[in-house]
Structure formats: structure tokens, C-alpha cells
C-alpha positions as CSV (number, residue, x, y, z in Angstrom):
1,X,16.5,-10.1,-41.3
2,X,15.5,-7.4,-43.9
3,X,14.4,-3.8,-43.1
4,X,10.9,-4.9,-43.8
5,X,10.9,-7.6,-41.1
6,X,7.7,-7.3,-39.0
7,X,8.4,-10.2,-36.6
8,X,7.0,-10.0,-33.1
9,X,10.5,-9.8,-31.7
10,X,11.4,-6.8,-33.8
11,X,8.1,-5.0,-32.9
12,X,8.8,-5.6,-29.2
13,X,12.2,-3.9,-29.5
14,X,10.7,-1.0,-31.4
15,X,8.2,-0.5,-28.6
16,X,10.9,-0.7,-26.0
17,X,13.1,1.8,-27.9
18,X,10.2,4.2,-28.1
19,X,9.5,3.8,-24.4
20,X,13.1,4.4,-23.5
21,X,13.3,7.6,-25.6
22,X,10.1,8.9,-23.9
23,X,11.3,8.0,-20.4
24,X,14.6,9.8,-21.0
25,X,12.8,12.8,-22.3
26,X,10.6,12.9,-19.2
27,X,13.5,12.5,-16.9
28,X,15.7,15.1,-18.5
29,X,13.2,17.8,-19.4
30,X,11.5,18.0,-16.0
31,X,8.1,16.7,-17.2
32,X,8.2,14.0,-14.6
33,X,6.5,15.1,-11.3
34,X,9.2,16.1,-8.9
35,X,8.8,15.6,-5.1
36,X,10.0,17.8,-2.3
37,X,12.7,15.7,-0.9
38,X,13.6,18.0,2.0
39,X,15.8,16.2,4.5
40,X,13.7,15.6,7.5
41,X,15.5,13.0,9.6
42,X,13.0,13.1,12.5
43,X,12.4,9.3,12.3
44,X,16.1,8.5,12.2
45,X,16.7,10.9,15.1
46,X,14.0,9.2,17.1
47,X,15.4,5.8,16.4
48,X,18.9,6.8,17.2
49,X,17.8,8.2,20.6
50,X,15.9,5.0,21.2
51,X,19.0,2.9,20.6
52,X,20.8,4.8,23.3
53,X,17.9,4.8,25.7
54,X,17.0,2.6,28.7
55,X,13.8,1.9,30.7
56,X,13.7,0.5,34.2
57,X,17.5,0.0,34.1
58,X,17.2,-2.2,30.9
59,X,18.6,-1.4,27.5
60,X,16.0,-1.0,24.8
61,X,15.9,-3.6,22.0
62,X,17.0,-2.8,18.5
63,X,14.1,-1.1,16.5
64,X,14.6,-3.6,13.7
65,X,14.3,-6.6,16.0
66,X,11.9,-9.3,14.9
67,X,8.2,-8.3,15.7
68,X,7.8,-11.2,18.1
69,X,10.7,-10.0,20.2
70,X,9.4,-6.4,20.3
71,X,6.0,-7.7,21.2
72,X,7.4,-9.6,24.2
73,X,9.5,-6.6,25.2
74,X,6.4,-4.3,25.3
75,X,4.4,-6.9,27.1
76,X,7.0,-7.0,29.9
77,X,6.6,-3.3,30.6
78,X,4.2,-1.5,33.0
79,X,1.6,0.9,31.6
80,X,3.7,3.8,32.9
81,X,6.8,2.6,31.2
82,X,5.1,2.2,27.9
83,X,3.7,5.7,28.2
84,X,7.1,7.0,29.0
85,X,8.6,5.4,25.8
86,X,5.8,6.9,23.7
87,X,6.5,10.4,25.0
88,X,10.3,10.1,24.6
89,X,10.4,8.4,21.2
90,X,7.0,8.9,19.4
91,X,8.2,8.4,15.9
92,X,10.3,5.3,16.8
93,X,7.4,3.7,18.6
94,X,4.8,4.7,16.1
95,X,6.7,3.0,13.3
96,X,7.9,0.0,15.2
97,X,6.6,-3.3,13.9
98,X,5.9,-5.4,16.9
99,X,4.8,-2.6,19.2
100,X,1.1,-2.9,20.3
101,X,-1.1,-1.2,17.7
102,X,-2.9,0.9,20.3
103,X,0.5,2.2,21.5
104,X,1.4,3.0,17.9
105,X,-1.8,5.0,17.5
106,X,-0.9,7.1,20.6
107,X,2.7,7.5,19.5
108,X,1.8,8.6,16.0
109,X,-0.8,11.1,17.3
110,X,2.0,12.7,19.3
111,X,4.4,12.6,16.3
112,X,1.8,14.2,14.2
113,X,1.4,17.0,16.7
114,X,5.1,17.6,16.6
115,X,5.2,17.6,12.8
116,X,2.2,20.0,12.7
117,X,4.1,22.4,15.0
118,X,7.2,22.2,12.7
119,X,5.1,23.0,9.6
120,X,3.3,25.9,11.4
121,X,6.8,27.4,12.0
122,X,7.7,26.9,8.4
123,X,4.5,28.5,7.3
124,X,5.7,31.8,8.7
125,X,9.4,31.4,7.7
126,X,10.3,34.4,5.5
127,X,13.2,32.5,4.1
128,X,10.8,30.2,2.2
129,X,9.3,31.0,-1.1
130,X,5.5,31.6,-1.3
131,X,5.2,28.1,-2.8
132,X,7.2,26.6,0.0
133,X,5.0,28.4,2.6
134,X,1.8,27.1,0.8
135,X,3.1,23.6,0.9
136,X,3.9,24.0,4.6
137,X,0.3,25.1,5.1
138,X,-1.0,22.1,3.2
139,X,1.1,19.7,5.3
140,X,0.0,21.3,8.5
141,X,-3.6,20.9,7.5
142,X,-3.1,17.3,6.6
143,X,-1.5,16.5,9.9
144,X,-4.4,18.2,11.7
145,X,-6.8,16.0,9.8
146,X,-4.9,12.9,10.6
147,X,-5.1,13.8,14.3
148,X,-8.9,14.0,14.2
149,X,-10.6,12.0,17.1
150,X,-11.1,8.3,16.3
151,X,-8.4,8.1,13.6
152,X,-6.0,5.2,14.0
153,X,-2.7,6.0,12.4
154,X,-0.5,2.9,12.3
155,X,2.5,4.4,10.7
156,X,3.7,8.0,10.0
157,X,6.9,9.5,8.7
158,X,7.0,13.2,7.6
159,X,10.3,12.8,5.7
160,X,10.3,13.8,2.0
161,X,6.8,13.5,0.6
162,X,5.7,11.5,3.6
163,X,4.4,8.1,4.4
164,X,1.4,7.0,6.4
165,X,-0.9,4.1,7.1
166,X,-4.3,4.1,8.8
167,X,-6.6,1.4,10.2
168,X,-10.3,1.1,9.9
169,X,-11.8,-1.4,12.3
170,X,-10.3,-3.2,15.3
171,X,-7.0,-4.7,14.2
172,X,-6.5,-6.5,17.4
173,X,-9.8,-8.4,17.2
174,X,-10.1,-8.7,13.5
175,X,-10.9,-12.2,12.1
176,X,-10.0,-11.0,8.6
177,X,-7.5,-8.3,7.7
178,X,-7.4,-6.4,4.3
179,X,-4.5,-4.2,3.2
180,X,-5.1,-1.6,0.4
181,X,-1.8,-1.0,-1.5
182,X,-2.1,2.1,-3.7
183,X,0.0,3.2,-6.7
184,X,1.7,6.2,-8.2
185,X,1.4,9.7,-6.7
186,X,0.6,8.5,-3.2
187,X,2.1,10.4,-0.3
188,X,1.0,12.2,2.8
189,X,-0.8,15.0,0.9
190,X,-2.7,12.7,-1.5
191,X,-3.5,10.1,1.2
192,X,-7.0,11.5,1.5
193,X,-9.0,13.5,-1.0
194,X,-12.4,15.3,-1.0
195,X,-12.7,15.4,-4.8
196,X,-12.6,11.9,-6.3
197,X,-12.6,10.5,-2.7
198,X,-12.4,6.8,-3.6
199,X,-9.3,7.2,-5.7
200,X,-7.2,7.9,-2.6
201,X,-6.1,5.4,0.0
202,X,-8.4,6.6,2.8
203,X,-11.4,6.5,0.6
204,X,-10.5,3.2,-0.9
205,X,-10.1,1.6,2.6
206,X,-13.3,3.2,3.9
207,X,-15.3,2.0,0.9
208,X,-13.9,-1.5,1.2
209,X,-14.5,-1.7,5.0
210,X,-18.1,-0.7,4.5
211,X,-18.6,-3.2,1.7
212,X,-17.0,-6.0,3.8
213,X,-19.4,-5.2,6.7
214,X,-22.3,-5.4,4.2
215,X,-21.0,-8.7,2.7
216,X,-20.8,-10.4,6.1
217,X,-21.8,-8.4,9.2
218,X,-20.9,-11.4,11.5
219,X,-17.2,-11.4,10.5
220,X,-15.0,-8.9,12.3
221,X,-12.8,-7.2,9.7
222,X,-10.1,-4.5,9.7
223,X,-8.8,-2.6,6.6
224,X,-5.5,-0.8,6.4
225,X,-5.0,2.1,4.0
226,X,-1.3,1.5,3.5
227,X,0.7,4.4,2.0
228,X,3.8,3.5,3.9
229,X,6.2,3.2,1.0
230,X,7.7,5.7,-1.4
231,X,5.5,5.5,-4.5
232,X,6.6,6.8,-7.9
233,X,5.6,10.4,-8.7
234,X,3.7,10.4,-11.9
235,X,4.1,8.3,-15.0
236,X,7.8,8.6,-15.4
237,X,10.8,6.3,-15.3
238,X,10.2,5.3,-11.7
239,X,6.7,4.0,-12.5
240,X,8.0,2.0,-15.5
241,X,10.7,0.1,-13.4
242,X,10.6,-1.9,-10.2
243,X,12.9,0.2,-8.1
244,X,10.2,1.7,-5.9
245,X,8.4,-1.6,-5.8
246,X,11.4,-3.4,-4.3
247,X,11.5,-0.9,-1.5
248,X,7.8,-1.1,-1.0
249,X,7.8,-4.9,-1.0
250,X,10.3,-5.0,2.0
251,X,8.0,-2.6,3.9
252,X,4.9,-4.5,3.0
253,X,6.4,-7.8,4.1
254,X,7.4,-6.2,7.4
255,X,3.9,-4.9,7.9
256,X,2.2,-8.2,7.4
257,X,4.7,-10.0,9.7
258,X,4.0,-7.5,12.5
259,X,0.2,-7.7,12.3
260,X,-1.4,-9.0,15.6
261,X,-2.9,-12.5,15.7
262,X,-3.0,-15.1,13.0
263,X,-6.1,-14.1,11.0
264,X,-6.0,-14.4,7.2
265,X,-4.7,-11.3,5.3
266,X,-5.9,-10.2,1.9
267,X,-3.9,-7.7,-0.2
268,X,-5.8,-5.4,-2.6
269,X,-3.2,-3.8,-4.9
270,X,-4.1,-1.0,-7.3
271,X,-2.1,0.1,-10.3
272,X,1.6,0.3,-9.4
273,X,0.7,-1.2,-6.0
274,X,0.2,-4.5,-7.9
275,X,3.9,-4.3,-8.9
276,X,4.7,-3.9,-5.2
277,X,2.6,-6.9,-4.3
278,X,4.1,-9.0,-7.2
279,X,7.6,-8.3,-6.0
280,X,6.6,-9.0,-2.3
281,X,4.6,-12.2,-3.0
282,X,7.5,-14.7,-2.7
283,X,8.6,-13.6,0.8
284,X,5.2,-12.9,2.3
285,X,4.1,-15.1,5.2
286,X,1.6,-17.9,4.7
287,X,-1.2,-16.0,6.4
288,X,-1.6,-14.0,3.2
289,X,-4.6,-15.8,1.7
290,X,-5.3,-13.5,-1.3
291,X,-3.5,-11.1,-3.6
292,X,-6.0,-9.2,-5.7
293,X,-4.9,-6.7,-8.3
294,X,-7.0,-4.0,-10.0
295,X,-5.8,-1.9,-13.0
296,X,-2.5,-3.7,-13.0
297,X,0.4,-2.8,-15.3
298,X,1.9,-6.2,-14.4
299,X,3.3,-8.1,-11.5
300,X,6.9,-8.7,-12.7
301,X,6.3,-12.3,-13.7
302,X,5.0,-14.1,-16.7
303,X,2.5,-16.3,-14.8
304,X,0.7,-16.2,-11.4
305,X,2.4,-19.5,-10.6
306,X,5.8,-17.8,-10.8
307,X,4.9,-15.4,-7.9
308,X,6.0,-18.1,-5.5
309,X,3.0,-17.7,-3.1
310,X,0.3,-20.0,-1.8
311,X,-2.1,-17.1,-1.9
312,X,-5.0,-17.0,-4.3
313,X,-4.3,-14.5,-7.1
314,X,-7.2,-12.4,-8.5
315,X,-7.3,-9.8,-11.2
316,X,-9.8,-7.2,-12.5
317,X,-9.8,-4.4,-15.0
318,X,-12.5,-2.0,-16.2
319,X,-13.1,-1.9,-19.9
320,X,-12.3,1.8,-20.0
321,X,-9.1,1.6,-18.0
322,X,-6.2,3.1,-19.9
323,X,-3.7,0.7,-18.3
324,X,-4.8,-2.0,-20.8
325,X,-2.9,0.0,-23.5
326,X,0.5,-0.2,-21.8
327,X,3.0,-2.7,-23.3
328,X,2.7,-5.8,-21.1
329,X,6.3,-7.0,-21.2
330,X,9.6,-6.6,-19.3
331,X,13.0,-6.1,-21.0
332,X,16.0,-4.4,-19.7
333,X,14.2,-3.4,-16.5
334,X,11.5,-1.5,-18.4
335,X,7.9,-2.7,-18.1
336,X,6.3,-5.1,-15.5
337,X,5.7,-8.3,-17.3
338,X,2.6,-10.2,-18.5
339,X,-0.9,-8.9,-18.3
340,X,-2.6,-10.4,-15.2
341,X,-5.9,-10.4,-17.0
342,X,-4.7,-12.8,-19.8
343,X,-5.7,-16.4,-19.6
344,X,-2.1,-17.4,-19.9
345,X,-1.2,-15.6,-16.7
346,X,-3.5,-17.8,-14.7
347,X,-5.1,-15.4,-12.2
348,X,-8.8,-15.7,-11.2
349,X,-10.4,-12.9,-13.3
350,X,-13.2,-10.9,-11.6
351,X,-15.9,-8.5,-12.9
352,X,-15.1,-4.8,-12.6
353,X,-18.4,-3.6,-14.0
354,X,-19.2,0.1,-13.3
355,X,-15.7,0.9,-12.1
356,X,-15.4,3.5,-14.8
357,X,-11.7,3.8,-15.6
358,X,-8.4,3.4,-13.8
359,X,-9.4,5.0,-10.5
360,X,-12.9,3.8,-9.9
361,X,-12.4,0.3,-8.5
362,X,-13.3,1.2,-4.9
363,X,-16.3,3.3,-5.8
364,X,-19.3,2.2,-3.7
365,X,-21.9,0.2,-5.5
366,X,-19.5,-1.2,-8.2
367,X,-19.0,-4.9,-9.0
368,X,-15.3,-4.3,-8.3
369,X,-15.6,-3.2,-4.7
370,X,-18.3,-5.9,-4.0
371,X,-15.9,-8.5,-5.3
372,X,-13.0,-7.2,-3.3
373,X,-15.2,-7.2,-0.2
374,X,-16.3,-10.8,-0.8
375,X,-12.6,-11.8,-1.0
376,X,-11.9,-9.8,2.1
377,X,-14.4,-11.7,4.2
378,X,-13.6,-15.0,2.6
379,X,-16.9,-15.5,0.8
380,X,-15.3,-16.8,-2.4
381,X,-18.4,-18.5,-3.6
382,X,-20.1,-15.2,-3.9
383,X,-17.6,-13.4,-6.2
384,X,-18.8,-12.3,-9.6
385,X,-16.5,-13.6,-12.3
386,X,-15.7,-11.7,-15.5
387,X,-18.1,-12.6,-18.4
388,X,-19.2,-16.1,-18.3
389,X,-15.9,-17.5,-17.1
390,X,-16.5,-19.4,-13.9
391,X,-12.9,-20.5,-13.6
392,X,-12.3,-17.8,-11.0
393,X,-14.2,-19.9,-8.5
394,X,-12.6,-23.2,-9.4
395,X,-11.5,-25.1,-6.4
396,X,-13.2,-22.8,-4.0
397,X,-16.0,-23.9,-1.6
398,X,-18.0,-21.0,-0.3
399,X,-16.4,-19.3,2.6
400,X,-13.0,-20.0,4.0
401,X,-13.3,-20.7,7.8
402,X,-12.3,-17.7,9.9
403,X,-8.7,-17.9,11.3
404,X,-7.4,-20.2,8.6
405,X,-5.4,-19.4,5.5
């Protein structure tokens, strides 16, 4: 091979070398967004206390027990006993897969009140820098917002940058469940935004829920804004590797397995969230009917068939999305694999008209959110395919019957 060799393999290695240099610079010069990783072991403390607790003379089950076992345990308790557990161990119950969802809502409201009290104390702590006090104020305000009447917080952990999940609709009675899996820079402070509302998990879920109700008012749906994993902070090394995705995949699998009922579940995975969904796909239960990715940097596989799932795989990307310019490859742990939009990948490619860039897929009135909503309610015959390619509807017959995957 001469120094003038321009083979594809050599070009790939040149790209990877350049990427590696950039990522090392980002990591070592402090350009990468750093997170406040203050040790806040409140959830661990609550779980530890639970493990040593008893109710009605009975030992409490392990918090990591199978969801079905925990469901049976809570069903065996009286209303007063369930209330007592919420008051004693709010964070443990609020994050317990298998606990009744309404009980989790109550527990997390109490946990948020306790976290707000702690941040109010930090706000006036003279030992903190002005920046630290400002951040305490921001977190206190976020917790107050999450406690607003009518909000259904399914998971909450104040540790580090924070994790949270919120439900829109009635999860217990839903005939179809949608889960929005967001990407980088997602934490408790960015969970909801006023500016660019629909680029944050709450706005995404609200827009999708409204679009699903318009698409099929007769189908009871619920949408979960799921920011219950530690997402990468910024476009640094963490976002170019799958480390955070592996942790998120475990948590996503646990969420789906703990959902009440047996209704079909659709995952809507944006940006790095599609890496999480790709890693999780193989272990997800069969009730996951659809995995739809928007603005994806890759799903850690070369083809959709390699995901090891029976779910339908969908992909969309706006023409102005910058993610199309990332190298779609994976070598040495860098990169996330093939482009889900490519014909060789084998996903069902959808229109994303009017999405306007990387963060606009859930904007109301766009083809993208309409398509996601049609998938969410199972109206597959109504999706708008990209261009003139009708292959995205191949093998589909209108609407999937409610309650079946």
C-alpha cells in the first residue's frame, strides 16, 4: 500500500484517527460539558432502609425483585399499609418497578418535596459558591414544577444530574403505550423547557400524546417521557461510545417489563436515545411492537435484522439534520454503526417533512410527529413514507388490533 492509497479502508481509519484526536482533546481540555456529580445517596439510603424494614410483621421483599413479585406483594397489603410504606420509603417505592403506578406517583411527590427542601437549604448555604447556590435554586424550582397538580411522576432520583420519568394519560387503562427515549444533555434540569419546548422530553411526550389522540380518539393511549437514565453530557466521548447506552438499556428494559397490563409498547428514540434502544432491543419483551428512531447516529448494528427483536423498526431524518454528517461506522468502540436511513439497514423509512433540523421531530403539525402518532396508535396503514418509497408499509395491514403485539 503506497502513501497515495485512497482505498475506503484507509479513509475509514483516517476518519477514526481524526475522531479519536478530537475526543481526546475534548476530554482533556475541559470542552466537554461537565456535570455536577454531587454524591446524593438519597435513593440508596431509602432502599437500604427498605431492606431492613417490615410491614404487618412481614419482611419486605428485595427492591430488585421481579416486577410480578412486587406487584403481588403490594396487592396483598391494605391501603393503610401501602400508605405507610410510601411515607417511610418514598424514593424506594417511587422507583420500584412492580409497585402500582398510582402509588409511585404519590411516593415521588413526597420524594420531590423532600428534595425541594434540601435544595432550599443549599440555596442559603454560605459555604456554596454563587454558582452552586444558583444551581440549587434552579433545582428547587424544577422540583416545584414537577410537583404541580395533575403531574404523574413515575420515577425520580435527585442524585447527580438527576433522573425523572413522567406519564401523560392513564397508564393503567392504556390500550397502547408509547415511550419517548431522549438523547444527550437530558437530566432533571433539561427535562422540560419553555424555549424550544418540543426539544425536551416533556414537550416531546405532550406533543406525541396530543397527536395520538387526534390520530385515533377511540384508542386509550399513554405516553411516558423517559429521562430515567444517565445521558451523555454534550457531544464528547460519552456520546460517541455506547457506555451510557448500555446502562440506559438495562433501565429501559426494566421499565417496559414493569408496565401494567399487556398492551403493545412503542419506543420513540431520538438522537443518542436510538443508541439506547438499539442496545436494549435484543432483551426487550415481546410486547414491544415498534422501535422508531429519529435523527439517529446509529443503533450499534449493521442491519435492523441484527437487533434481535420482533418489533417493527422505523427510521426518519430531516433533510437539515446535522446528524447525517457523522461517520456511520463503529470501530474500536467509537461510532454507532450503520445509518438506519440507508436501504441496506432495512428499517421502514418515514417522512420527516417540516421537522427542521435535529430537534424538531416532535414539533406539532410536522409529518414526523404525525407519523410517530400513527405508529403509537397502531394505524400503520396511515403512515407517510419517505419520498415515493412505499416499502415502509410492506406487510402491514391497516391497524394492529388493540392488545396484541
